[in-house]
C-alpha positions as CSV (number, residue, x, y, z in Angstrom):
1,M,-74.4,-35.7,-81.3
2,S,-76.2,-36.5,-77.9
3,S,-76.3,-40.0,-79.4
4,R,-72.9,-40.6,-79.6
5,K,-71.5,-39.1,-76.1
6,R,-74.3,-41.6,-74.9
7,S,-72.1,-43.9,-76.8
8,L,-68.7,-43.0,-75.3
9,S,-70.2,-43.2,-71.6
10,D,-71.8,-47.1,-72.1
11,N,-68.3,-47.9,-73.7
12,A,-66.3,-46.1,-70.3
13,P,-65.3,-49.3,-67.8
14,R,-67.2,-49.5,-64.6
15,R,-66.4,-49.9,-60.7
16,K,-67.1,-52.8,-59.1
17,P,-68.4,-52.8,-55.9
18,A,-65.7,-53.3,-53.3
19,H,-65.6,-56.5,-51.3
20,P,-67.1,-56.8,-47.9
21,H,-64.4,-58.4,-46.2
22,Q,-62.3,-55.6,-47.8
23,E,-64.2,-52.7,-46.1
24,A,-63.9,-54.2,-43.0
25,K,-59.4,-54.4,-43.0
26,A,-59.5,-50.4,-44.2
27,V,-61.6,-50.0,-41.3
28,R,-59.8,-51.8,-38.6
29,R,-56.5,-49.5,-40.0
30,R,-57.8,-46.8,-39.4
31,I,-59.2,-47.6,-36.1
32,L,-55.7,-49.2,-35.3
33,L,-53.8,-45.6,-36.9
34,V,-55.9,-44.0,-34.2
35,G,-55.3,-45.9,-31.6
36,G,-51.8,-45.8,-32.0
37,C,-51.7,-42.1,-32.0
38,F,-53.9,-42.1,-28.6
39,V,-51.2,-44.8,-27.5
40,A,-47.9,-42.3,-28.0
41,V,-49.6,-39.4,-27.1
42,F,-50.0,-41.2,-23.8
43,F,-46.7,-42.4,-23.5
44,M,-45.6,-38.7,-24.4
45,L,-47.5,-37.4,-22.0
46,L,-46.2,-40.1,-19.7
47,G,-42.9,-39.7,-20.3
48,R,-42.9,-35.7,-19.4
49,A,-44.8,-36.5,-16.1
50,F,-41.8,-38.7,-15.3
51,Y,-39.1,-36.1,-15.9
52,L,-41.1,-33.2,-14.3
53,Q,-42.0,-35.0,-11.1
54,V,-39.2,-37.4,-11.1
55,W,-35.9,-36.0,-12.7
56,T,-36.3,-32.7,-12.6
57,A,-38.6,-32.3,-9.5
58,E,-36.2,-30.9,-7.0
59,Q,-35.0,-28.4,-9.9
60,W,-38.8,-27.2,-9.9
61,Q,-39.2,-27.1,-6.2
62,K,-36.6,-24.8,-6.3
63,R,-38.0,-22.8,-8.6
64,A,-41.4,-22.8,-6.9
65,S,-39.7,-22.2,-3.4
66,S,-37.7,-19.2,-5.0
67,Q,-41.1,-17.8,-6.7
68,H,-42.7,-17.9,-3.4
69,T,-39.8,-16.3,-1.0
70,K,-38.5,-13.1,-1.0
71,T,-34.8,-13.1,-0.1
72,I,-32.9,-10.3,1.9
73,S,-29.1,-10.4,1.4
74,L,-27.6,-10.0,5.0
75,T,-24.2,-9.2,5.3
76,P,-21.8,-12.2,6.7
77,Q,-18.9,-12.8,8.9
78,R,-15.8,-11.3,6.9
79,G,-12.9,-13.5,8.4
80,A,-10.5,-11.3,10.8
81,I,-7.2,-10.1,9.8
82,Y,-4.2,-10.1,12.3
83,D,-0.9,-8.9,12.5
84,R,2.2,-11.5,13.0
85,N,1.7,-11.9,16.2
86,G,-2.0,-12.6,16.1
87,E,-2.8,-9.3,17.1
88,P,-6.3,-8.2,15.9
89,L,-6.3,-5.8,13.0
90,A,-9.8,-5.9,11.5
91,I,-13.0,-8.1,13.3
92,S,-16.2,-8.3,12.2
93,L,-18.4,-7.4,15.2
94,E,-22.3,-8.7,15.7
95,A,-25.1,-5.3,15.2
96,D,-28.6,-4.9,14.9
97,S,-30.0,-3.5,12.3
98,V,-33.7,-2.6,11.9
99,Y,-36.6,-3.2,9.9
100,V,-40.1,-2.5,9.5
101,N,-43.3,-4.9,8.1
102,P,-45.8,-2.6,7.4
103,T,-48.6,-5.0,6.6
104,E,-47.8,-6.3,10.1
105,T,-48.2,-2.8,11.5
106,T,-51.2,-2.0,9.5
107,K,-52.6,-5.3,10.9
108,L,-51.7,-4.4,14.4
109,F,-53.2,-1.1,14.1
110,K,-56.6,-2.4,13.3
111,E,-56.6,-4.7,15.8
112,Q,-55.7,-1.8,18.4
113,R,-57.9,0.2,17.1
114,Q,-60.5,-2.7,17.7
115,R,-59.6,-3.5,21.0
116,L,-59.8,0.4,22.1
117,A,-63.3,0.5,20.6
118,E,-64.7,-2.6,22.6
119,N,-63.0,-1.1,25.9
120,P,-62.5,2.8,25.8
121,D,-61.5,2.8,29.2
122,S,-58.1,1.3,28.3
123,D,-54.9,2.8,29.2
124,E,-52.9,1.3,26.0
125,T,-51.4,4.0,24.5
126,P,-53.1,4.0,21.2
127,Y,-50.0,4.0,18.1
128,S,-50.1,5.8,15.0
129,Y,-47.3,6.5,12.2
130,D,-46.4,9.2,13.1
131,V,-46.0,8.0,17.1
132,I,-43.7,5.2,15.8
133,A,-42.0,7.5,13.1
134,K,-40.8,10.0,15.6
135,K,-40.2,7.4,18.4
136,L,-38.2,5.9,15.9
137,A,-36.2,9.0,15.0
138,E,-34.9,9.9,18.1
139,I,-33.5,6.6,18.8
140,L,-31.9,6.2,15.6
141,A,-31.3,9.6,14.8
142,L,-33.1,9.9,11.5
143,K,-35.7,12.0,9.8
144,P,-39.6,11.7,10.8
145,A,-40.7,12.3,7.9
146,V,-38.6,9.0,5.9
147,I,-39.4,6.8,8.4
148,R,-43.3,7.4,8.0
149,G,-42.4,7.2,4.1
150,K,-41.6,3.6,4.8
151,L,-44.2,2.7,7.4
152,E,-47.0,3.2,4.8
153,R,-45.6,1.6,1.9
154,D,-47.6,-1.7,1.1
155,K,-44.6,-4.3,1.4
156,K,-43.4,-6.7,4.1
157,F,-40.0,-5.8,4.4
158,I,-37.9,-2.9,4.6
159,W,-35.0,-1.4,5.8
160,I,-35.3,1.3,8.9
161,K,-31.2,1.3,9.6
162,R,-28.7,-1.5,9.4
163,R,-26.0,-2.0,11.5
164,I,-27.2,0.3,14.8
165,S,-25.0,1.5,17.6
166,A,-25.1,-0.8,20.6
167,R,-26.6,2.4,22.4
168,E,-28.9,2.1,19.8
169,S,-30.0,-1.4,20.1
170,Q,-30.8,-0.8,24.2
171,L,-33.0,2.0,23.5
172,L,-35.1,-0.1,21.0
173,D,-35.2,-2.3,23.7
174,E,-36.6,-0.2,25.7
175,V,-39.9,0.2,23.5
176,S,-42.2,-2.0,22.0
177,L,-43.2,-0.9,18.2
178,P,-45.6,-2.7,16.1
179,G,-43.8,-4.2,13.0
180,I,-40.3,-2.7,14.2
181,H,-37.7,-5.5,14.4
182,T,-33.9,-6.6,14.5
183,I,-32.0,-9.0,12.7
184,K,-28.3,-9.3,13.6
185,E,-25.8,-8.4,10.8
186,H,-21.8,-7.9,11.3
187,V,-20.1,-4.7,11.0
188,R,-16.4,-4.6,10.6
189,S,-14.6,-3.3,13.0
190,Y,-10.4,-1.8,13.2
191,P,-9.5,-2.0,16.9
192,Q,-6.2,-0.8,16.2
193,G,-7.4,2.6,14.7
194,R,-5.3,4.2,12.6
195,V,-2.3,1.6,13.0
196,A,-2.1,0.4,9.4
197,G,-5.1,2.1,7.9
198,Q,-3.9,2.2,4.7
199,V,-2.3,-1.3,4.5
200,L,-5.8,-2.9,5.8
201,G,-8.4,-0.8,3.6
202,F,-11.4,-1.1,4.4
203,S,-15.1,-2.9,3.4
204,G,-18.2,-0.8,2.9
205,T,-21.4,-1.5,3.4
206,D,-22.6,-4.3,1.3
207,N,-19.7,-6.1,2.2
208,E,-17.3,-5.1,-0.6
209,G,-13.9,-4.7,0.0
210,L,-12.9,-1.1,-1.2
211,E,-8.9,-0.6,-0.9
212,G,-5.9,-2.8,0.7
213,I,-5.7,-6.1,1.7
214,E,-9.5,-5.6,2.3
215,R,-9.8,-5.5,-1.6
216,R,-6.9,-7.5,-2.6
217,Y,-7.7,-10.7,-0.6
218,N,-11.9,-9.8,-0.8
219,G,-12.6,-13.3,-2.3
220,L,-11.5,-15.0,0.3
221,V,-12.0,-12.5,3.2
222,A,-15.8,-12.1,2.5
223,G,-17.3,-15.5,3.2
224,D,-20.8,-16.6,1.9
225,G,-23.8,-14.3,2.7
226,S,-26.6,-14.6,5.2
227,Y,-29.8,-14.0,3.9
228,L,-33.4,-13.8,5.4
229,T,-36.6,-15.2,3.7
230,V,-40.1,-14.0,3.8
231,Q,-42.8,-15.3,2.4
232,A,-44.0,-13.6,-1.0
233,D,-47.2,-13.5,-3.7
234,G,-47.0,-13.5,-7.1
235,G,-45.7,-9.8,-7.4
236,R,-43.0,-10.5,-5.1
237,R,-44.7,-8.6,-2.1
238,G,-44.9,-10.3,0.6
239,I,-47.7,-12.2,2.7
240,G,-48.0,-13.7,5.8
241,S,-45.7,-13.6,8.6
242,G,-43.3,-16.2,8.2
243,Q,-39.4,-15.0,8.3
244,Q,-36.1,-17.7,8.5
245,V,-32.7,-16.4,8.5
246,F,-29.7,-18.8,6.6
247,K,-26.4,-18.5,8.0
248,G,-23.8,-18.4,5.3
249,R,-20.3,-19.2,5.5
250,Q,-17.5,-16.9,7.4
251,G,-14.3,-16.3,5.4
252,K,-10.9,-16.8,5.7
253,D,-8.7,-15.2,8.3
254,L,-5.8,-13.4,7.2
255,Y,-2.0,-13.2,9.7
256,L,-0.2,-10.3,7.9
257,T,3.4,-9.4,8.3
258,I,3.2,-6.4,9.6
259,D,4.0,-6.1,13.0
260,T,1.6,-4.1,15.1
261,Q,4.3,-2.6,17.5
262,L,6.8,-1.8,14.7
263,Q,4.2,-0.6,12.6
264,F,3.1,1.8,15.7
265,I,6.9,3.1,16.1
266,V,7.2,3.9,12.4
267,E,4.2,5.9,12.4
268,K,4.4,7.8,15.5
269,E,8.0,8.6,14.2
270,L,7.1,9.4,10.5
271,Q,4.0,12.0,11.6
272,A,6.2,13.7,13.9
273,A,8.8,14.5,11.5
274,V,6.0,15.6,8.7
275,K,4.8,18.0,11.4
276,E,8.3,19.0,12.4
277,A,9.5,19.9,8.5
278,N,6.0,20.9,7.9
279,A,6.0,18.3,5.1
280,R,3.6,18.1,2.2
281,A,3.8,14.1,3.0
282,G,5.9,11.2,4.2
283,S,6.5,7.5,3.6
284,A,7.9,4.8,5.7
285,I,8.6,1.3,5.5
286,M,10.8,-1.3,7.3
287,M,11.7,-4.7,5.5
288,D,13.1,-8.1,6.5
289,P,15.8,-8.3,3.4
290,H,15.7,-12.0,4.0
291,S,12.6,-12.6,4.0
292,G,10.7,-10.0,2.0
293,E,8.3,-9.9,4.6
294,I,7.0,-5.9,5.3
295,L,7.0,-5.3,8.9
296,A,5.7,-1.7,8.8
297,M,4.3,0.4,6.1
298,S,3.3,3.7,6.9
299,S,2.2,7.0,4.7
300,V,1.1,10.5,5.8
301,P,-1.5,11.7,5.7
302,D,-3.5,9.3,7.1
303,Y,-7.0,8.0,8.2
304,D,-8.8,6.0,10.5
305,P,-10.4,2.5,8.6
306,N,-13.7,3.1,11.4
307,H,-14.0,6.3,10.0
308,F,-13.3,5.9,6.1
309,R,-16.4,8.2,5.0
310,H,-15.3,10.9,6.7
311,S,-11.6,10.7,5.2
312,R,-9.9,12.6,1.9
313,P,-8.7,9.9,-1.1
314,A,-5.2,11.1,-0.7
315,A,-5.1,10.2,2.9
316,R,-6.1,6.5,2.4
317,R,-3.5,6.1,-0.7
318,N,-0.7,4.2,0.2
319,R,2.2,6.0,-1.1
320,V,4.6,3.7,-0.2
321,V,2.9,1.1,-3.0
322,C,1.4,3.5,-5.2
323,D,4.0,6.7,-5.9
324,T,7.0,7.2,-7.5
325,F,9.5,10.0,-7.2
326,E,13.2,10.7,-8.4
327,P,15.4,9.0,-6.0
328,G,18.4,11.0,-5.6
329,S,21.3,10.1,-4.1
330,T,20.5,7.1,-2.2
331,F,20.5,5.5,-6.0
332,K,23.8,5.7,-6.4
333,L,23.9,2.7,-4.0
334,F,22.7,0.5,-7.0
335,L,25.3,2.0,-9.6
336,L,28.5,1.1,-7.1
337,A,26.9,-2.2,-6.8
338,S,26.5,-2.8,-10.3
339,A,30.3,-1.2,-11.1
340,L,31.8,-3.6,-8.3
341,D,29.9,-6.4,-9.4
342,T,31.2,-6.2,-13.4
343,G,34.9,-5.8,-12.2
344,T,34.6,-2.0,-13.9
345,I,35.6,-0.8,-10.7
346,S,37.2,-2.1,-7.3
347,T,37.3,-0.8,-3.8
348,K,40.6,0.5,-4.3
349,D,40.2,2.5,-7.2
350,V,40.2,6.5,-6.4
351,I,37.5,8.9,-8.3
352,D,39.1,11.7,-9.4
353,C,36.4,14.3,-8.5
354,G,38.1,17.6,-9.7
355,P,37.2,20.7,-8.5
356,G,33.9,20.7,-8.1
357,A,32.5,20.7,-11.1
358,Y,32.1,18.5,-14.1
359,R,30.8,19.0,-18.0
360,V,28.8,16.4,-19.3
361,G,27.4,16.4,-22.6
362,G,26.9,20.2,-22.5
363,K,25.8,20.7,-18.9
364,V,27.4,21.1,-15.6
365,I,27.0,18.6,-12.6
366,H,28.4,19.8,-9.4
367,D,29.3,18.5,-6.1
368,H,28.6,20.9,-3.0
369,R,32.3,21.5,-2.9
370,A,36.1,19.8,-4.8
371,M,36.3,16.5,-3.9
372,G,39.6,15.9,-5.3
373,H,40.8,12.4,-5.3
374,L,38.2,9.9,-3.5
375,T,38.4,6.3,-2.8
376,V,35.2,4.7,-4.4
377,S,34.2,4.2,-0.3
378,D,34.3,7.7,-0.4
379,V,32.2,8.5,-3.3
380,L,29.1,6.8,-1.5
381,K,30.2,8.4,1.7
382,Y,30.4,11.8,1.0
383,S,27.9,11.4,-2.0
384,S,29.4,12.9,-5.0
385,N,28.1,13.4,-7.7
386,I,31.1,14.0,-9.8
387,G,33.0,10.5,-9.0
388,C,29.2,8.4,-9.7
389,A,28.8,10.1,-13.4
390,K,32.5,9.5,-14.0
391,I,31.9,5.6,-12.6
392,A,28.5,5.4,-15.1
393,Q,30.9,6.4,-17.7
394,R,33.2,3.6,-17.5
395,L,30.3,0.6,-16.7
396,G,28.4,1.8,-20.0
397,K,24.3,2.7,-20.2
398,E,23.6,-0.4,-21.5
399,T,25.2,-2.7,-18.9
400,F,23.5,0.0,-16.0
401,Y,20.4,-0.5,-17.2
402,D,20.2,-4.1,-17.2
403,Y,21.5,-4.1,-13.5
404,L,18.7,-2.1,-13.0
405,R,16.1,-4.1,-13.9
406,S,17.9,-6.6,-12.5
407,F,17.4,-4.8,-9.0
408,G,13.6,-4.5,-10.1
409,F,13.4,-0.7,-11.3
410,G,11.1,-0.3,-13.9
411,E,8.5,-2.9,-13.3
412,R,6.5,-3.8,-10.2
413,T,7.4,-5.9,-7.7
414,G,4.2,-7.9,-7.5
415,I,3.8,-7.4,-3.9
416,D,0.0,-8.6,-2.8
417,F,-1.7,-5.2,-2.8
418,D,-3.3,-3.4,-5.4
419,G,-2.3,0.2,-7.5
420,E,1.1,-0.7,-7.2
421,G,3.4,2.1,-9.6
422,S,6.3,0.2,-11.6
423,G,8.3,3.8,-11.7
424,I,10.0,5.2,-14.9
425,L,13.3,3.6,-16.8
426,R,13.3,4.4,-20.1
427,S,15.3,2.2,-22.6
428,P,19.3,3.1,-22.9
429,Q,18.7,3.8,-26.3
430,R,17.1,6.7,-25.4
431,W,20.1,7.7,-23.2
432,F,22.4,11.0,-23.6
433,E,25.3,11.3,-22.3
434,I,23.8,13.8,-19.3
435,D,21.1,11.5,-19.0
436,L,23.7,8.4,-17.9
437,A,25.6,11.1,-15.7
438,A,22.1,11.9,-14.0
439,I,20.5,8.3,-13.4
440,S,24.1,7.7,-12.1
441,F,22.9,10.1,-8.8
442,G,19.3,9.0,-9.2
443,Q,17.7,11.5,-11.6
444,G,15.6,11.0,-14.7
445,V,14.3,8.0,-13.1
446,T,11.9,7.3,-10.8
447,A,10.8,4.6,-8.0
448,T,8.7,3.4,-5.4
449,A,9.3,3.7,-1.9
450,L,8.7,-0.1,-1.8
451,Q,11.1,-0.4,-4.9
452,L,14.0,1.4,-3.6
453,V,13.8,-0.9,-0.2
454,T,13.3,-4.1,-2.2
455,A,16.2,-3.4,-4.1
456,A,18.5,-2.4,-1.1
457,S,17.5,-5.3,0.7
458,A,19.3,-7.6,-2.0
459,I,22.5,-5.4,-1.2
460,V,21.6,-6.3,2.7
461,N,21.2,-9.8,2.1
462,G,24.1,-11.0,0.4
463,G,22.9,-10.1,-3.4
464,E,19.3,-11.9,-3.9
465,L,16.2,-9.7,-4.6
466,M,13.4,-11.0,-2.8
467,H,9.8,-11.2,-3.6
468,P,8.1,-8.8,-1.2
469,Y,4.8,-9.3,0.2
470,L,1.9,-8.5,2.7
471,V,-0.4,-11.6,3.9
472,R,2.4,-14.5,5.4
473,R,-0.6,-17.2,6.2
474,I,-4.6,-17.7,5.1
475,R,-6.6,-20.0,7.5
476,D,-9.8,-21.0,7.2
477,A,-11.7,-21.1,10.6
478,R,-13.9,-23.6,9.9
479,N,-11.1,-26.6,9.7
480,D,-8.3,-25.0,11.1
481,I,-6.5,-25.3,7.6
482,S,-3.7,-23.0,6.5
483,E,-1.8,-21.9,3.7
484,E,1.3,-20.8,4.3
485,Q,3.2,-18.0,1.6
486,K,6.9,-18.7,1.7
487,P,9.5,-16.1,1.1
488,T,10.5,-16.0,-2.3
489,V,13.8,-15.7,-4.4
490,V,13.4,-13.6,-7.9
491,R,17.2,-13.5,-8.8
492,R,20.5,-13.4,-7.3
493,V,22.0,-9.7,-8.5
494,I,25.2,-9.2,-7.3
495,G,27.6,-11.1,-5.9
496,R,28.1,-11.9,-2.1
497,D,31.5,-10.3,-1.7
498,V,30.2,-7.0,-3.7
499,A,27.3,-7.3,-1.5
500,L,29.5,-7.5,1.6
501,A,31.7,-4.8,0.4
502,M,28.6,-2.2,-0.4
503,R,27.2,-3.4,3.1
504,N,30.7,-1.8,4.5
505,M,30.5,1.1,2.4
506,M,27.1,2.3,3.5
507,I,28.4,1.8,7.1
508,T,31.0,4.3,6.1
509,V,27.9,6.7,5.3
510,T,26.6,7.0,9.2
511,D,30.3,7.7,10.1
512,S,30.4,11.4,12.3
513,D,31.9,12.8,8.7
514,G,29.7,10.7,6.6
515,T,26.6,12.5,5.1
516,G,24.0,10.1,6.6
517,S,25.9,11.0,10.6
518,R,22.5,11.7,11.9
519,A,21.3,7.9,11.3
520,Q,23.5,6.7,13.7
521,V,21.9,4.8,16.6
522,P,23.0,4.4,20.4
523,G,24.1,1.3,20.8
524,F,24.4,-0.3,17.1
525,E,26.3,0.3,14.2
526,V,24.3,0.6,11.3
527,G,24.5,1.9,7.3
528,G,22.6,3.6,5.1
529,K,22.5,6.3,2.2
530,T,20.9,9.4,2.4
531,G,19.8,11.3,-0.9
532,T,17.9,14.6,-1.7
533,A,16.3,14.8,-4.7
534,Q,14.4,17.6,-6.6
535,K,11.1,17.4,-7.5
536,V,10.1,18.4,-11.5
537,D,7.6,21.4,-11.8
538,P,4.5,20.1,-13.8
539,V,3.8,23.7,-15.0
540,T,7.4,24.7,-16.4
541,G,8.4,20.5,-16.9
542,T,12.1,21.6,-15.3
543,Y,13.5,21.4,-11.8
544,S,11.7,23.3,-9.2
545,V,13.4,25.5,-7.6
546,D,12.5,24.5,-4.0
547,K,10.3,21.4,-3.7
548,R,12.5,18.4,-3.0
549,V,12.3,14.6,-1.9
550,S,14.4,14.0,1.2
551,S,14.9,10.5,2.1
552,F,17.3,7.9,3.9
553,I,17.9,4.1,3.4
554,G,19.4,2.4,6.0
555,F,19.9,-1.2,7.6
556,A,20.5,-2.5,11.3
557,P,22.5,-4.1,12.8
558,A,25.3,-3.3,10.7
559,R,27.0,-7.0,10.9
560,N,23.7,-9.0,10.9
561,P,21.4,-7.0,9.3
562,Q,17.1,-7.7,10.5
563,I,15.6,-4.8,9.2
564,V,15.8,-2.3,6.3
565,V,14.2,1.1,6.8
566,L,13.7,3.8,4.1
567,V,12.0,7.0,4.9
568,A,10.8,9.8,2.4
569,L,9.5,13.4,3.0
570,D,7.8,15.3,0.4
571,E,8.7,18.6,-0.1
572,P,9.7,19.5,3.5
573,E,10.1,23.4,3.9
574,G,13.6,25.0,4.6
575,K,17.0,22.6,4.6
576,A,15.5,19.5,2.8
577,Y,18.6,17.6,3.0
578,G,18.1,13.7,3.4
579,G,21.0,13.8,6.0
580,L,19.4,16.3,7.7
581,L,15.5,15.6,8.1
582,A,15.2,12.0,7.0
583,A,18.3,10.2,8.8
584,P,17.7,11.6,12.2
585,V,13.7,9.6,11.6
586,F,15.7,6.8,10.5
587,S,17.6,6.7,14.0
588,R,14.6,7.2,16.2
589,I,12.7,4.4,14.6
590,V,15.8,1.5,14.7
591,E,16.3,2.4,18.1
592,Q,13.2,2.1,19.5
593,S,12.5,-1.3,16.9
594,M,15.9,-3.0,18.0
595,Q,14.5,-2.7,21.7
596,Y,11.3,-3.7,21.0
597,L,13.0,-7.2,18.9
598,H,15.3,-7.4,22.1
599,V,17.9,-7.1,19.7
600,P,21.2,-7.0,21.8
601,A,23.6,-4.0,21.3
602,T,26.9,-4.0,19.5
603,R,28.7,-1.0,21.0
604,S,28.6,1.4,24.2
605,V,25.8,4.0,24.1
606,V,27.0,7.1,23.4
607,A,25.6,10.6,23.4
608,K,25.4,11.5,19.5
609,E,27.6,13.9,17.8
610,D,26.2,17.3,15.9
611,A,25.9,16.1,12.3
612,P,26.9,17.9,9.4
613,Q,24.0,20.1,8.2
614,V,24.4,19.6,4.4
615,E,23.9,16.4,2.0
616,A,27.7,15.8,2.0
617,P,30.1,15.8,4.9
618,I,32.6,17.9,5.9
619,E,35.2,16.8,7.7
620,I,37.9,18.4,9.8
621,P,41.3,18.4,8.3
622,H,44.2,16.3,8.7
623,V,47.5,18.7,8.9
624,P,49.9,15.7,10.2
625,V,52.9,17.9,9.3
626,L,51.2,21.0,11.5
627,V,48.8,19.4,14.2
628,S,49.5,16.4,16.1
629,E,47.1,14.0,16.3
630,Q,47.4,13.2,20.2
631,V,47.1,16.7,21.3
632,G,46.9,19.0,19.0
633,R,49.9,21.3,19.2
634,V,51.8,22.7,16.3
635,V,55.1,20.4,15.8
636,G,56.3,21.5,12.2
637,A,56.8,23.7,9.8
638,R,53.8,26.1,8.6
639,V,51.7,25.1,5.8
640,M,48.1,25.9,4.9
641,P,45.5,23.3,6.2
642,D,42.8,22.5,3.5
643,C,40.0,24.4,5.5
644,R,37.3,23.8,2.5
645,G,34.0,22.9,4.6
646,L,35.0,23.5,7.8
647,T,32.5,26.0,10.2
648,A,33.5,28.9,11.8
649,R,33.6,27.5,15.4
650,Q,36.1,24.7,13.8
651,I,38.2,27.7,12.4
652,L,38.8,29.5,15.4
653,E,39.8,25.5,17.2
654,L,42.4,25.2,14.3
655,M,43.6,29.0,15.0
656,E,44.0,28.2,18.7
657,N,45.7,24.6,18.0
658,S,48.1,26.1,14.9
659,G,48.6,29.8,16.2
660,L,47.8,30.9,12.9
661,N,45.8,34.0,12.3
662,I,43.2,33.4,9.8
663,K,40.5,36.3,9.2
664,I,37.0,34.7,8.6
665,I,35.1,36.1,6.0
666,G,31.1,35.5,5.9
667,E,28.9,32.8,7.5
668,G,28.4,28.8,7.0
669,R,30.7,26.7,6.0
670,V,34.5,27.4,4.4
671,V,33.8,27.3,0.5
672,K,37.3,28.9,-0.5
673,Q,40.3,29.9,1.0
674,S,44.3,31.5,0.4
675,P,46.7,30.2,0.6
676,R,45.3,26.8,-1.1
677,P,45.9,23.9,0.8
678,G,49.5,22.5,1.4
679,S,51.3,26.4,0.3
680,A,53.8,27.5,2.2
681,I,52.6,30.4,5.1
682,S,54.4,33.5,4.4
683,A,54.0,36.7,6.9
684,K,53.8,38.6,3.8
685,V,50.5,36.8,2.7
686,A,47.3,37.5,4.0
687,I,45.4,34.3,5.3
688,W,41.6,34.2,4.9
689,V,38.7,31.6,4.5
690,R,35.3,32.7,2.7
691,L,32.3,31.1,4.7
692,Q,28.7,30.5,2.8
693,S,25.2,28.9,4.1
694,P,24.3,25.7,3.5
695,E,21.2,26.7,1.6
696,Q,23.4,28.4,-1.2
697,E,25.4,24.8,-1.8
698,G,24.2,22.7,-5.0
699,N,25.1,19.0,-4.5
700,Q,21.9,16.9,-4.1
């Protein structure tokens, strides 16, 4: 076995020894491979170094700088807000902010103790945390314990109080406290106080707009923030004493469509009206009907944006834009405009309004008295619910709905103000017969005051719906470049002839026998429409017995309208008729506004006549057979005049002129009489009239 193994081993091929030349070549290859790897690594490191040191050097330098510095944001200078005439409404003022450098304070304490130890007779006042905290607390009206806690912290920068008053700055300058410093920041100021407060809104401590125009245009007004830098260690703690302030870019200025003087007039009169009527709230808006510019906008209750922290959210809300309500009889404007524009009715048509009650869809709607036959103009003038319901039936719900949408109801106007309400306008497929009638006189639909005044302006300006806006110009103070916002026509709603006819009809509303007679303005002819809407009781889900919204919407001057004004009083006490409460507010606002705008009077100034006390007017009956138009004497046969709606005083005057002996029953105005109007008077028949107080009359 062993001999066989040896034989096999002897027969195996033997490796020849390597040639010396080949071994040298192998060694050179290994050397070249290792050297190539070193060269590749060298160039990689060289490339990386070039990338870091040259190509991205600036980026890494910024990173290193940011790691070695601590940045404290400062309040930048917000752009100013002006009215249309350049009157400042919101400005940014410089104010001192107080901060402490605790490490500096600690260092100064040590140095002072060393000086006092070396010179015991020195009269230098020794400082301590308690002394500094007490003095700062007295000057800045803060708690000493809070200040002391900040002084003892191991930091380089801590705010003590930001944006202190001028008086506090003066007192702080009179003392020298170690480690206590001030720096200039900007504080928002509203020089007009409450004027246009809900339009402007306010900005918070961090310079963010929180309400109103300040919020809507915050991105433009805020500007770029200033900041303070201090040296910091790896733990982001302040070190050393180096500090540097970098100023930011001032925000852009805004020029509003608001006129400060008109705004003041509106606010003053609205405040007085809400107080006099003991109303829950009030809203008023004035618009240029030809451009859509908002000249004044006010809500009550209001607030002063300089002290917004002490105000309630309800006082800061702009009710004109945000709150919706049932418009009541002011909505009749848009029904009649729609019906006239489609040719459903003409101004010469006569509507039978009947005896004062009309059944629709199983329910009965009322006028405050029997209206009889009225022209279309008189339907508006006397605010007949029945007349409007019959016109709406002719118009049809789909067509009426389309026109209401065209007037802008049921959708936001798109004004440059946050929180706008859209109102409620249901699809006509969900209208029953009674819904069509109710919507015709402003029930079952809601709108904002802004929507109403914008839609009314479309009638006043000749039929075009304008886009309302509050900011007319944006100016960059750095380069004096401005962006102008131009008036925009949204759409044409009605024809010019129809708009002119509607304006003429609205003028009759303010006649002495119209529902809006109290809206008359001395020296000027005006037009408008009253409204008194019941509010829905949130508990019962039905219309409230005593809660109403009284409103009036009108324009002036009548033949060349320059302003459209809406006034609405929410839940006034007592007689809540729009013609009684809101119309006089319109009158006072327009009278002062016309004087301010230097609009020449269109007629001689006369004393205002006594206005009716109810929503619909009461007209002294015209009895041509009985009473002479010139002198009021009896000239013909005796017939019973129409006494409905007359007051007791007017009945007595009628008795004096006619010689009739009429028995007066009750108080208020005539709601019933005997004999009937136009009947022959017999000596055998008693003549009497029954009067009723306005509170019991039901016309809306």
